[in-house]
C-alpha positions in Angstrom: -23.2 246.7 45.7 -21.4 244.3 43.4 -23.2 241.8 41.3 -21.8 238.9 43.3 -22.9 240.2 46.7 -26.3 240.9 45.3 -26.5 237.4 44.1 -25.4 236.1 47.5 -28.1 238.1 49.2 -30.7 236.7 46.8 -29.5 233.2 47.5 -29.7 233.7 51.2 -33.3 235.1 50.8 -34.3 232.2 48.7 -32.9 229.7 51.3 -34.8 231.5 54.1 -37.9 231.6 51.9 -37.7 227.9 51.3 -37.3 227.2 55.1 -40.3 229.4 55.9 -42.5 227.6 53.3 -41.6 224.3 54.9 -42.5 225.5 58.3 -45.7 227.0 57.0 -46.7 223.7 55.4 -45.8 221.8 58.6 -48.0 224.2 60.7 -50.9 223.7 58.2 -50.6 220.0 58.7 -50.4 220.3 62.5 -53.5 222.6 62.5 -55.5 220.1 60.4 -54.5 217.3 62.7 -55.5 219.2 65.8 -58.9 220.1 64.3 -59.6 216.4 63.6 -59.0 215.4 67.2 -62.1 215.2 69.4 -60.4 217.1 72.3 -59.1 220.2 70.8 -56.7 222.6 72.7 -58.2 225.8 71.4 -55.4 228.0 72.8 -52.7 225.9 71.1 -54.7 225.8 67.9 -55.0 229.6 68.0 -51.3 230.0 68.6 -50.5 227.8 65.6 -52.8 229.8 63.4 -51.3 233.1 64.5 -47.8 231.7 63.8 -48.9 230.4 60.4 -50.3 233.9 59.5 -47.0 235.5 60.6 -45.1 233.1 58.4 -47.3 233.9 55.5 -46.5 237.6 55.9 -42.8 236.9 56.2 -43.0 234.7 53.0 -44.7 237.5 51.1 -42.2 240.1 52.3 -39.2 237.9 51.2 -40.9 237.1 47.8 -41.3 240.9 47.3 -37.6 241.4 48.1 -36.5 238.6 45.7 -38.8 239.6 42.8 -37.8 242.9 41.3 -40.5 245.5 40.9 -41.9 245.8 37.4 -42.9 249.3 36.4 -46.0 249.2 34.3 
């Protein structure tokens, strides 16, 4: 793999990571807003929380791909 194509792959991963972080933050705000309402839709709230956890896992996976392993 050439250095340029590796750099392009890293840039793509960083862009995707940024988008996922924005979505994760938006979900967090939506969850907080739903929890503050008197009439909560528990099913919708649960779905948002599950999606938020899935995003966090994907964010972690992408961060691991971007950051090279350091051998101790």
